C-alpha positions as CSV (number, residue, x, y, z in Angstrom):
1,M,0.0,0.1,0.0
2,K,2.8,2.3,0.9
3,N,4.6,1.6,-2.4
4,N,1.4,2.3,-4.4
5,R,1.2,5.7,-2.6
6,L,4.9,6.5,-3.3
7,A,4.4,5.6,-7.0
8,Y,1.4,7.8,-7.2
9,I,3.1,10.8,-5.7
10,L,6.1,10.4,-8.1
11,I,3.7,10.1,-11.0
12,V,2.1,13.5,-9.9
13,I,5.4,15.2,-9.6
14,L,6.6,14.0,-12.9
15,M,3.4,15.2,-14.8
16,A,3.7,18.4,-13.1
17,W,7.4,18.8,-14.1
18,M,6.5,18.0,-17.7
19,A,3.8,20.6,-17.6
20,I,6.3,23.2,-16.6
21,L,8.8,22.2,-19.4
22,S,6.1,22.2,-22.0
23,N,4.9,25.7,-21.0
24,D,8.5,27.1,-20.9
25,L,9.1,25.6,-24.3
26,K,5.9,27.1,-25.6
27,N,6.7,30.6,-24.2
28,T,10.3,30.3,-25.8
29,K,8.9,29.6,-29.2
30,K,6.5,32.5,-28.9
31,A,9.1,35.0,-27.9
32,N,11.3,33.9,-30.9
33,T,8.5,34.0,-33.5
34,S,9.1,37.6,-34.4
35,N,12.8,36.8,-35.3
36,I,11.9,34.0,-37.6
37,I,12.0,34.7,-41.3
38,N,9.9,31.9,-42.8
39,E,10.2,30.3,-46.2
40,Y,7.8,32.7,-48.0
41,E,7.5,36.0,-46.3
42,V,10.0,38.9,-45.2
43,N,8.4,41.9,-43.8
44,G,5.0,41.0,-45.0
45,I,6.1,40.7,-48.8
46,S,5.9,37.3,-50.3
47,T,9.1,35.8,-51.5
48,D,7.4,32.7,-53.1
49,F,7.4,33.5,-56.8
50,T,4.5,31.0,-57.6
51,K,2.1,32.8,-55.2
52,V,2.9,36.3,-56.6
53,I,2.6,34.9,-60.2
54,D,-0.8,33.3,-59.5
55,Q,-2.0,36.5,-58.0
56,V,-1.0,38.8,-61.0
57,K,-1.2,36.5,-64.1
58,P,-4.9,37.2,-64.8
59,G,-4.0,40.9,-65.6
60,V,-1.4,40.1,-68.2
61,V,-2.6,39.9,-71.9
62,T,-1.2,38.9,-75.3
63,V,-1.6,41.4,-78.0
64,N,-1.8,40.1,-81.6
65,A,-1.4,43.0,-84.2
66,D,-1.7,41.7,-87.7
67,G,0.4,38.6,-86.8
68,T,2.9,40.4,-84.7
69,I,2.9,39.1,-81.1
70,L,3.5,41.2,-78.0
71,S,2.4,41.6,-74.5
72,G,0.5,44.1,-72.4
73,F,-1.5,44.3,-69.1
74,V,-4.8,45.5,-67.9
75,Y,-4.4,49.0,-66.6
76,R,-8.0,50.1,-66.0
77,Q,-11.6,49.1,-66.5
78,N,-14.5,51.5,-66.7
79,D,-17.8,49.7,-67.1
80,D,-17.6,47.6,-70.1
81,E,-14.3,49.3,-71.3
82,V,-11.0,47.6,-70.5
83,Y,-7.8,49.6,-71.1
84,I,-4.7,47.8,-71.9
85,V,-1.1,49.4,-71.9
86,T,1.5,47.8,-74.4
87,A,4.5,48.9,-76.5
88,Y,3.6,51.3,-79.3
89,H,6.2,49.9,-81.8
90,G,4.3,46.6,-82.0
91,V,1.0,47.9,-82.9
92,S,2.0,51.2,-84.7
93,N,1.3,50.0,-88.3
94,S,-1.5,47.5,-87.6
95,N,-4.9,47.3,-89.3
96,T,-6.2,44.7,-86.9
97,I,-5.4,44.4,-83.2
98,S,-6.7,41.7,-80.9
99,V,-6.2,41.2,-77.1
100,I,-6.1,37.6,-75.7
101,F,-7.0,37.4,-72.1
102,G,-5.7,34.1,-70.5
103,S,-5.6,31.3,-73.2
104,S,-9.1,31.5,-74.7
105,Y,-11.0,34.7,-74.5
106,S,-10.0,37.3,-77.3
107,A,-11.6,40.5,-78.2
108,V,-10.9,43.2,-80.9
109,A,-9.1,46.3,-79.7
110,E,-8.9,49.9,-80.8
111,L,-5.7,51.8,-80.5
112,L,-6.9,54.7,-78.2
113,G,-3.6,56.6,-78.2
114,H,0.2,56.5,-78.1
115,D,3.2,58.4,-77.1
116,L,6.4,58.1,-79.4
117,Y,8.8,59.3,-76.7
118,T,8.0,56.5,-74.3
119,D,6.9,54.0,-76.8
120,L,3.7,53.4,-74.9
121,A,0.3,52.6,-76.4
122,V,-3.2,52.4,-74.7
123,L,-5.8,49.9,-76.3
124,R,-9.4,49.8,-75.5
125,V,-11.4,46.6,-75.5
126,N,-15.1,46.4,-74.9
127,S,-15.9,43.4,-72.6
128,P,-18.9,42.3,-70.5
129,Y,-16.6,40.6,-68.0
130,I,-15.0,42.1,-64.9
131,I,-11.2,41.9,-65.5
132,E,-9.2,43.0,-62.5
133,P,-6.5,45.7,-63.3
134,M,-3.0,45.0,-62.1
135,K,-1.6,46.9,-59.1
136,L,0.6,49.8,-59.8
137,G,3.7,50.4,-57.7
138,D,6.0,53.4,-57.3
139,T,9.4,53.4,-59.2
140,T,11.0,55.9,-56.8
141,L,10.8,53.1,-54.2
142,L,12.7,50.6,-56.3
143,K,16.2,49.4,-55.1
144,Q,19.0,48.1,-57.1
145,G,19.4,44.3,-56.7
146,E,15.6,43.8,-56.2
147,F,14.3,40.5,-58.0
148,V,11.6,41.3,-60.4
149,F,9.9,39.1,-63.1
150,S,8.0,39.7,-66.4
151,I,5.0,37.8,-67.8
152,G,4.5,37.7,-71.4
153,T,4.1,35.9,-74.7
154,P,7.6,35.2,-76.3
155,V,7.5,34.2,-79.9
156,S,4.0,32.8,-80.4
157,L,0.5,32.2,-78.7
158,D,1.7,28.8,-77.8
159,Y,3.9,30.4,-75.1
160,A,1.4,32.8,-73.6
161,G,1.8,33.5,-69.8
162,S,5.5,32.7,-69.8
163,V,7.5,34.0,-66.8
164,E,11.1,35.5,-67.0
165,L,13.1,36.3,-63.9
166,G,15.3,39.4,-63.8
167,M,17.1,41.7,-61.3
168,V,17.1,45.4,-61.1
169,S,20.5,46.5,-62.5
170,S,19.9,50.1,-62.3
171,A,16.8,51.7,-60.7
172,N,17.1,55.1,-62.5
173,L,19.1,55.0,-65.7
174,V,19.0,57.8,-68.2
175,L,19.3,56.8,-71.8
176,E,19.7,58.8,-75.0
177,N,17.2,57.9,-77.6
178,T,16.0,59.0,-81.1
179,I,12.6,59.0,-82.6
180,S,11.6,60.0,-86.0
181,A,8.3,61.9,-86.6
182,E,7.1,63.9,-89.6
183,E,10.4,63.2,-91.5
184,E,12.5,64.8,-88.7
185,R,14.7,63.0,-86.1
186,Y,14.6,64.0,-82.4
187,N,17.2,63.0,-79.8
188,Y,16.2,63.2,-76.2
189,Y,16.9,61.6,-72.8
190,L,14.7,59.0,-71.2
191,N,14.6,57.6,-67.6
192,V,14.4,53.8,-67.6
193,I,14.9,50.8,-65.4
194,Q,17.7,48.7,-66.4
195,L,17.1,44.9,-66.0
196,S,19.1,41.8,-66.1
197,S,16.8,39.3,-67.9
198,Q,16.7,37.3,-71.1
199,L,13.6,38.7,-72.8
200,A,12.7,37.2,-76.2
201,A,10.7,38.7,-78.9
202,G,7.1,39.1,-77.6
203,Y,7.9,40.3,-74.3
204,S,7.6,43.9,-75.5
205,G,4.9,45.6,-73.6
206,S,5.1,43.1,-70.8
207,P,4.8,44.3,-67.2
208,V,7.9,44.2,-65.0
209,I,6.4,43.0,-61.4
210,N,8.0,43.3,-58.1
211,M,7.7,40.9,-55.2
212,N,4.6,42.6,-53.8
213,G,2.7,41.9,-57.2
214,E,3.0,45.5,-58.3
215,V,3.9,46.7,-61.6
216,I,6.9,48.9,-61.5
217,G,7.6,49.4,-65.4
218,I,6.8,48.1,-68.9
219,N,9.4,46.3,-71.2
220,T,10.0,48.2,-74.4
221,M,13.6,47.7,-75.5
222,A,16.6,45.5,-75.2
223,L,20.4,46.1,-75.3
224,N,21.3,42.3,-75.8
225,S,20.1,39.0,-74.6
226,N,20.8,39.7,-71.0
227,T,20.0,43.4,-70.7
228,S,16.5,45.0,-71.2
229,F,15.0,48.3,-70.3
230,A,11.7,49.2,-68.9
231,I,9.6,52.5,-68.9
232,T,9.1,53.4,-65.3
233,V,5.4,52.9,-64.1
234,N,5.4,56.4,-62.9
235,E,5.6,57.5,-66.5
236,V,3.2,54.9,-67.6
237,R,0.6,56.3,-65.2
238,R,1.0,59.8,-66.7
239,V,0.8,58.8,-70.3
240,A,-1.9,56.3,-69.9
241,D,-4.1,58.6,-67.8
242,T,-3.8,61.5,-70.3
243,I,-4.7,59.3,-73.1
244,I,-7.7,57.6,-71.4
245,N,-8.9,61.1,-70.3
246,N,-8.8,62.1,-73.9
247,E,-6.4,65.1,-73.1
248,E,-3.4,66.5,-75.0
249,L,-0.2,64.7,-74.1
250,T,2.6,67.3,-73.5
251,H,6.2,66.1,-73.5
252,N,8.6,69.1,-72.9
253,Y,12.1,68.7,-74.2
254,L,14.2,69.6,-71.3
255,G,17.2,68.0,-72.8
256,I,18.9,67.2,-69.5
257,K,20.9,64.1,-68.8
258,G,21.7,64.0,-65.0
259,K,21.5,62.5,-61.6
260,F,19.4,63.4,-58.6
261,I,21.5,64.9,-55.8
262,K,19.9,62.6,-53.1
263,D,21.4,59.6,-55.1
264,M,24.9,60.8,-54.8
265,Y,27.4,59.5,-52.6
266,N,29.6,62.3,-50.7
267,Y,32.7,61.4,-52.7
268,E,30.7,61.8,-56.0
269,K,29.6,65.3,-54.8
270,S,33.2,66.2,-53.9
271,N,34.5,65.1,-57.2
272,L,31.9,67.2,-58.9
273,N,32.3,70.3,-56.7
274,V,29.1,69.9,-55.4
275,S,28.6,71.1,-51.5
276,L,27.9,68.2,-49.1
277,D,25.2,70.4,-47.6
278,T,23.1,70.1,-51.1
279,I,20.8,67.4,-50.5
280,D,18.2,68.0,-53.5
281,G,18.2,69.1,-56.9
282,L,19.1,67.6,-60.4
283,Y,22.8,67.7,-61.4
284,A,23.1,68.3,-65.2
285,A,25.8,66.0,-66.5
286,R,25.0,67.0,-70.1
287,V,22.4,69.4,-71.7
288,R,21.3,68.9,-75.2
289,D,21.6,71.7,-77.8
290,N,18.2,73.1,-79.0
291,S,16.5,71.9,-75.7
292,I,14.5,74.1,-73.2
293,A,17.3,73.9,-70.6
294,Y,19.9,74.9,-73.0
295,A,18.1,77.8,-74.2
296,A,17.6,79.1,-70.8
297,G,21.4,78.9,-70.2
298,I,21.5,75.8,-68.2
299,R,25.0,74.0,-68.8
300,S,26.8,70.9,-67.7
301,G,27.7,71.1,-64.0
302,D,24.6,73.2,-63.1
303,I,22.5,71.9,-60.2
304,I,18.7,72.7,-61.1
305,S,16.8,73.2,-58.0
306,S,13.3,73.9,-59.3
307,V,11.5,74.7,-62.4
308,N,8.4,76.9,-62.4
309,G,8.3,76.6,-58.7
310,I,8.4,72.7,-58.6
311,E,11.3,71.7,-56.4
312,I,13.2,68.8,-57.9
313,R,13.8,65.9,-55.3
314,S,13.0,62.9,-57.2
315,L,11.8,61.4,-60.6
316,N,8.2,62.2,-59.8
317,D,9.0,65.9,-59.5
318,Y,11.1,65.7,-62.9
319,L,8.0,64.1,-64.5
320,D,5.8,66.9,-63.3
321,I,7.9,69.4,-65.2
322,L,8.2,67.1,-68.2
323,Y,4.5,66.7,-68.6
324,M,3.4,70.2,-67.5
325,K,1.6,72.6,-69.9
326,A,3.5,76.0,-69.9
327,D,4.8,78.5,-72.3
328,T,7.5,79.9,-70.0
329,F,10.1,78.0,-68.0
330,T,11.8,79.5,-65.0
331,F,14.9,77.7,-63.8
332,E,16.3,78.1,-60.4
333,Y,19.9,76.8,-60.2
334,I,23.1,76.7,-58.6
335,R,26.4,77.3,-60.5
336,N,29.9,77.4,-58.9
337,G,28.1,77.7,-55.5
338,E,26.1,80.6,-56.5
339,S,22.3,80.6,-56.9
340,A,20.8,81.9,-60.2
341,T,17.6,82.3,-62.1
342,A,17.0,81.9,-65.7
343,E,13.7,82.1,-67.8
344,V,12.9,81.0,-71.4
345,T,9.7,80.8,-73.5
346,N,9.2,77.4,-75.0
347,N,10.1,77.0,-78.6
348,D,12.2,80.3,-78.5
């Protein structure tokens, strides 16, 4: 009897001890949960490509322009009208344009408008179905080294919805480009995202998507098989909204190739004789002849602080100036440490 009582006491003590250990283990695990980066999520943004692709894929379309295959994405839907953004060079000389949603649903599209400078076009499709537009990001938040991907239709319809992985090589690159219009050739500077990805024919017009499922650019051109360039989504917004709203598209020829001061390292500032106290503005590395900035007297080495009262801190500020409707442009700038103002009438 005494032995049974002793065994009972030992069992109770053992069970209590196990309960204490279990509770301590649970609390330890709970305390460490905030420090765990699981397989699929970092800071609330999914790192599982398959989940992001499944989420955004319905908004990507194939464009067939008289047999020329390219890609695009759903930008907006107003009632039965669906608006698609794509690359203009693929649809510019087409008589018939159709948009294929998914793998089976097709609709005839109208070329609503385009912009030669950015190589962007907006198509309009009448559809009785609800087609969710893609989410748009902010290119100014893009970081060099971010993983991004494109969804498009390389080569033929058989490969619709193909995915290509890439990395942001440069989040803010300025390219010199040339367009031909009315038998004239125009040279200008264009802000783009440089990507390391192998984009085949047909990916033109495809969206560049970040790991939050947001469009941050649209593919329009390639340098070689491993380097492509995308128009920033911030510029896509301005062009597409203007076309959809049936407004006149203004594209001021500023003619400045430069770098935002906020993106400079201190040693870059020192090398360019820029005061370390200067934190905002656009450093003009080169100014094109026959441009608005050149006509105003802006020259290489000047730091442009504002134009028409708009302070220049980032790409968004620069785009405000690029697309503004104005006859006169007033530049506030710094040259050799001294502030100055210059004014010019457009097309002087």
